[in-house]
C-alpha positions in Angstrom: 34.8 -26.2 9.0 32.8 -24.8 10.9 31.0 -27.6 13.6 27.8 -27.3 14.0 27.1 -25.5 17.3 28.9 -22.4 15.4 26.6 -22.2 12.6 24.3 -22.2 15.3 25.8 -19.8 17.2 26.0 -17.3 14.2 22.2 -18.0 14.0 21.1 -17.2 17.0 23.9 -14.2 17.0 22.3 -13.4 13.6 18.9 -13.6 14.5 19.0 -11.8 18.0 19.9 -8.9 16.1 17.1 -8.5 13.8 14.6 -9.1 16.6 16.3 -6.1 18.3 16.3 -4.0 15.1 12.2 -4.9 14.5 11.5 -4.1 18.1 13.0 -0.4 17.8 10.9 -0.1 14.6 7.9 -1.7 16.7 8.4 0.8 19.5 9.6 3.5 17.2 6.2 3.1 14.9 3.1 1.6 16.8 0.7 1.3 14.3 3.3 -0.5 12.1 1.5 -4.1 12.7 4.2 -6.0 10.1 6.6 -5.3 12.2 5.4 -6.6 15.1 5.3 -9.8 12.9 9.1 -9.7 12.0 9.8 -9.0 15.6 8.4 -12.3 16.5 9.8 -14.1 13.8 13.0 -13.3 13.9 12.9 -13.9 17.9 12.1 -17.1 17.3 14.0 -18.1 14.8 16.7 -17.3 17.8 15.3 -18.9 20.3 15.0 -21.9 18.0 18.3 -22.3 17.2 19.6 -22.0 20.1 17.3 -25.3 21.4 19.3 -26.7 18.3 22.2 -25.8 19.3 21.6 -28.7 23.0 22.0 -31.3 20.5 25.3 -32.5 20.9 25.2 -32.1 24.4 21.8 -33.5 25.3 19.7 -36.3 23.2 19.0 -35.1 20.1 15.1 -35.6 19.4 14.0 -32.7 21.1 16.2 -30.1 20.0 15.9 -31.2 16.4 12.0 -31.5 16.6 12.1 -28.4 18.8 14.2 -25.9 17.5 13.1 -26.9 13.5 9.5 -26.2 14.3 10.0 -22.9 15.7 12.4 -21.5 13.5 9.8 -23.3 11.1 6.6 -21.0 12.4 9.2 -18.2 12.3 9.6 -18.0 8.6 5.4 -18.4 8.6 5.4 -15.3 11.4 8.5 -13.5 8.3 5.6 -13.9 5.4 2.8 -13.3 7.3 4.4 -9.2 8.4 4.7 -9.3 4.8 1.1 -9.8 4.3 -0.4 -7.2 6.6 2.3 -4.7 5.1 0.0 -5.4 2.2 -3.1 -4.7 4.6 -4.0 -8.4 3.2 -5.0 -11.3 6.1 -3.1 -13.8 7.9 -4.0 -17.9 8.6 -2.8 -18.9 11.8 -4.3 -22.3 11.5 -2.3 -22.5 8.7 0.8 -21.5 10.4 1.0 -23.2 13.6 -1.5 -26.1 11.7 2.3 -26.8 9.0 4.8 -26.4 11.6 3.3 -28.9 13.8 2.8 -31.0 10.6 6.5 -30.3 9.6 8.0 -31.1 13.4 6.0 -34.4 13.4 8.1 -35.4 10.0 11.1 -34.2 11.8 10.5 -36.2 14.7 9.3 -39.4 12.5 12.5 -39.5 10.4 14.2 -38.9 13.5 12.7 -41.7 15.9 10.8 -44.4 14.2 13.6 -44.2 11.5 16.9 -42.3 11.2 16.9 -40.8 8.0 18.7 -36.8 8.3 18.1 -36.3 4.4 14.1 -36.7 4.9 14.9 -34.8 8.0 16.1 -32.1 5.8 13.8 -32.3 2.5 11.0 -31.4 5.4 12.8 -28.6 6.8 13.6 -27.3 3.8 10.0 -27.9 2.6 8.1 -26.1 5.5 10.4 -23.3 5.7 9.8 -22.7 1.6 5.6 -23.4 1.7 5.4 -19.4 3.5 7.9 -18.1 0.4 6.0 -18.9 -2.2 2.6 -18.2 -0.9 4.2 -14.9 -0.5 6.1 -13.9 -3.1 3.2 -13.3 -5.3 2.4 -10.1 -3.1 6.3 -9.0 -3.5 6.1 -8.9 -7.1 2.7 -7.2 -7.7 2.2 -3.7 -7.6 0.6 -1.7 -4.8 -1.1 1.9 -5.7 0.2 1.9 -8.8 3.5 2.2 -7.1 7.0 -0.3 -7.0 8.1 -1.0 -4.3 12.3 -1.1 -4.9 12.2 -2.9 -0.7 9.2 -5.6 -2.6 11.5 -6.6 -6.2 14.9 -6.9 -3.2 12.3 -9.5 -0.9 11.4 -11.3 -4.2 14.9 -11.9 -5.0 16.1 -13.0 -2.4 13.3 -15.0 -1.7 13.6 -16.8 -5.5 17.1 -17.6 -4.0 16.2 -19.2 -0.6 14.2 -21.4 -2.2 17.4 -22.1 -4.9 18.9 -22.6 -1.8 16.5 -25.1 -0.4 15.9 -27.0 -3.3 20.0 -28.1 -3.6 20.1 -28.4 -0.3 17.9 -31.1 0.0 18.6 -32.4 -3.7 22.5 -33.0 -2.5 21.1 -34.5 1.0 18.8 -37.4 -0.9 22.0 -38.1 -3.0 24.6 -37.7 -0.9 26.5 -34.9 -2.7 28.8 -33.6 0.2 29.8 -36.9 2.0 27.6 -38.4 5.1 25.4 -36.2 7.4 24.6 -36.6 11.1 22.5 -34.5 14.1 25.6 -33.5 15.3 28.1 -32.8 11.9 27.1 -31.4 8.5 29.7 -32.2 5.7 30.7 -28.6 4.0 28.6 -28.7 1.2 25.4 -28.9 4.0 27.6 -26.1 5.9 27.7 -24.4 2.6 24.2 -24.1 2.5 23.0 -23.7 6.0 25.4 -20.3 6.5 23.6 -18.8 2.8 20.8 -19.5 4.5 21.6 -17.6 7.1 23.0 -14.3 4.8 19.4 -14.9 2.5 17.4 -14.0 5.6 19.4 -11.6 7.1 19.7 -10.0 3.5 15.3 -10.4 3.1 15.0 -8.4 6.9 17.1 -6.0 5.6 14.3 -5.7 2.4 11.4 -5.8 4.3 13.3 -2.9 6.1 13.1 -1.1 2.7 9.8 -1.8 2.0 8.9 0.4 4.7 11.4 3.3 4.3 9.6 3.5 1.2 6.2 3.2 2.3 6.7 5.5 4.7 8.5 7.8 2.6 5.0 7.8 0.3 2.6 8.3 2.9 5.0 11.5 3.5 4.6 13.0 0.7 1.2 11.8 0.1 0.4 13.3 3.3 2.1 17.0 1.1 -0.7 16.2 -1.4 -3.2 16.4 0.6 -6.2 18.5 2.1 -5.5 18.2 5.6 -9.6 19.0 6.4 -10.6 16.7 3.9 -8.6 14.3 2.6 -8.9 15.1 -0.4 -6.3 16.8 -2.8 -4.5 19.9 -2.3 -4.0 22.5 -4.5 -0.3 21.7 -4.6 -1.8 18.0 -6.2 -4.2 19.9 -8.7 -2.0 21.5 -10.4 0.1 18.6 -10.9 -2.4 16.8 -12.2 -3.6 19.6 -14.4 0.0 19.6 -15.4 0.2 16.4 -16.6 -3.3 16.4 -18.0 -2.8 18.7 -20.4 0.4 17.5 -21.6 -1.4 14.5 -22.1 -4.3 16.2 -23.6 -1.6 18.3 -26.5 0.3 14.7 -27.4 -3.1 13.1 -27.8 -5.2 15.8 -28.9 -7.6 14.0 -27.1 -9.6 16.8 -24.1 -10.2 17.1 -20.5 -12.7 18.8 -19.0 -12.0 20.9 -15.3 -15.0 21.3 -13.2 -14.4 24.4 -10.3 -17.2 24.3 -7.5 -17.7 27.0 -4.6 -19.8 25.9 -1.9 -22.8 29.1 -1.7 -23.1 31.1 1.2 -20.2 29.5 2.8 -19.4 32.7 4.8 -23.3 32.8 6.1 -22.8 29.2 7.6 -19.4 30.1 9.7 -20.7 33.5 10.6 -23.8 31.9 11.7 -23.2 28.6 13.3 -19.0 28.6 13.6 -16.1 27.4 11.6 -16.3 24.3 13.5 -20.0 23.6 11.8 -18.6 25.2 8.3 -15.8 22.4 8.6 -18.2 19.7 8.8 -19.8 20.8 5.9 -16.9 21.1 4.1 -16.3 17.8 4.9 -19.8 16.1 4.2 -19.4 17.8 0.9 -16.6 15.5 -0.4 -17.9 12.7 0.8 -21.8 13.3 -0.8 -19.8 14.6 -4.7 -17.1 11.3 -3.7 -20.2 9.1 -4.7 -20.4 10.9 -7.9 -17.2 10.6 -9.9 -15.5 8.1 -11.6 -12.6 6.0 -11.3 -9.5 8.1 -12.5 -11.7 11.8 -11.7 -9.5 13.4 -9.0 -11.4 15.8 -6.4 -9.0 18.7 -4.9 -10.2 21.6 -2.7 -8.0 24.7 -3.9 -8.6 27.0 -0.6 -11.3 28.1 1.8 -15.1 26.8 0.0 -13.8 26.2 -3.6 -13.1 22.9 -5.6 -12.1 21.4 -8.4 -12.4 17.9 -9.8 -10.3 16.6 -13.1 -11.9 14.9 -15.4 -9.7 12.7 -17.4 -10.7 12.0 -21.4 -13.9 13.7 -21.2 -15.7 16.0 -23.2 -17.6 18.9 -22.0 -20.8 17.0 -22.5 -19.8 14.3 -20.4 -18.2 17.1 -17.6 -21.7 19.0 -18.0 -23.1 15.2 -17.1 -21.0 14.5 -14.1 -21.4 18.4 -13.0 -25.2 17.6 -13.2 -24.8 14.3 -10.9 -22.9 16.3 -8.4 -25.4 19.1 -8.3 -28.2 16.8 -8.2 -27.1 14.8 -4.7 -26.3 18.0 -2.6 -29.9 19.3 -3.5 -31.3 15.6 -2.8 -29.9 15.7 0.6 -30.6 19.7 1.0 -34.1 18.6 0.5 -33.6 15.6 3.3 -32.5 17.9 5.9 -34.0 18.7 9.1 -34.9 22.3 10.9 -31.5 22.8 12.4 -29.5 20.8 9.6 -27.2 22.9 7.9 -28.3 22.8 3.6 -25.8 22.9 1.1 -25.6 23.9 -1.8 -23.1 24.8 -4.5 -22.1 26.2 -7.7 -20.4 25.0 -10.7 -18.5 26.1 -14.0 -17.9 23.6 -16.7 -14.5 23.8 -18.6 -12.9 21.9 -21.8 -9.3 21.8 -22.3 -8.2 22.7 -26.2 -5.7 23.9 -28.0 -5.8 26.9 -27.4 -5.2 26.0 -23.3 -2.0 24.4 -24.3 0.3 23.4 -21.5 -0.8 26.2 -19.1 -3.3 24.6 -16.2 -4.4 27.9 -15.2 -6.2 29.0 -18.6 -8.4 26.2 -17.7 -8.6 27.1 -14.2 -9.6 30.9 -15.3 -12.4 29.7 -18.0 -13.9 27.4 -15.1 -13.8 30.6 -13.2 -16.0 32.2 -15.7 -18.2 29.7 -15.9 -19.0 29.6 -12.1 -19.3 33.5 -12.2 -21.7 32.6 -14.9 -23.6 29.9 -12.5 -23.6 32.4 -9.4 -25.0 35.3 -11.2 -27.9 33.2 -12.3 -28.9 32.7 -9.2 -26.3 30.2 -7.4 -27.3 26.4 -6.8 -26.5 25.6 -10.2 -23.6 24.9 -13.0 -22.8 26.7 -16.4 -20.5 25.8 -19.0 -17.3 28.1 -20.5 -18.6 28.9 -24.0 -14.8 29.1 -25.8 -17.1 30.9 -28.3 -15.5 34.9 -28.3 -18.2 36.5 -26.4 -19.8 39.9 -27.8 -20.3 41.7 -24.3 -18.9 41.3 -21.0 -21.9 39.7 -19.9 -22.0 37.2 -22.3 -18.8 35.2 -21.3 -19.7 31.8 -19.5 -23.3 32.2 -19.8 -25.5 29.4 -19.3 -25.7 25.9 -21.8 -28.0 23.0 -21.1 -27.7 19.7 -23.3 -30.1 17.3 -23.9 
């Protein structure tokens, strides 16, 4: 059976190693705030374990209360790191207050009345509380994505809670033999070793969470337009392929808006490319205010944009095109003499069985409608008519809906 001092040496080395790993991550990724919490949690756990080692060389009151309090607070920091990972607020008063209250309980059952089982119960309960509060975050989905690291952390969290329950119950019922401040029985030693192992597993799960987050961010960057932050052409084609396949199975149509900024070359030539970039950014902000949840705005290149409208008929798409056009007209009307007015033309097209799984056909139909809108004087929208044209000029003629 391991001695108490040997156990604490193992714990100190374990948490110092984890602290070094998280310190490196925090330094390598300064904006990754969660890593700072996890670094502090591991370092405080190592400090608490080091202080607890002094129980067999001095009066155990300070090592037990001070070391235990630090390790309880380190658990709060570890769970607060999970909250910051998900961009949730943290409560310092709750963490500090809970740690101080638990320390007071440890002191009471050591100084006022020496009762080792109750100290184990208080310590277990105090360490379990932040884990319980964190589990809903780990079990939920963020932005529709599952994080394997979060799932592993949740499993480890449940195991930690189980060990704390078993350890507390064994201490209260006297299973495993006597326990003193400087010596644990075999069962309690095993429980502590399991807690140390699970604490390490928890930290590696958090590291896996961080890796998955970084991987998703890199993947997102490959699908976003650098200038405007909306979807790029690659993302658009992926989405259109998915929508075509979905409509092919269900028969439910969807629609596409193809948008072109009128006179954009003149803006670049007259005011410079910086002003042109500002116009593109301003348009994306205006357009997004008129879209519904689930609609996707994408920049396909230059001054061209597309809007994917899932589960939308041609009439619904025309209504949204009118809203986007109107917000641009209102913005242009409010411009002062030196402001650059933004005007747009929009082509509207709807998926049908003839398009099938080929999104380029839908984009071609929307492009026909866009050509008709520009031919009709620009700053307007046109709807692609799938009926066979009588002449080339009649393709994509402007249609209005009551």
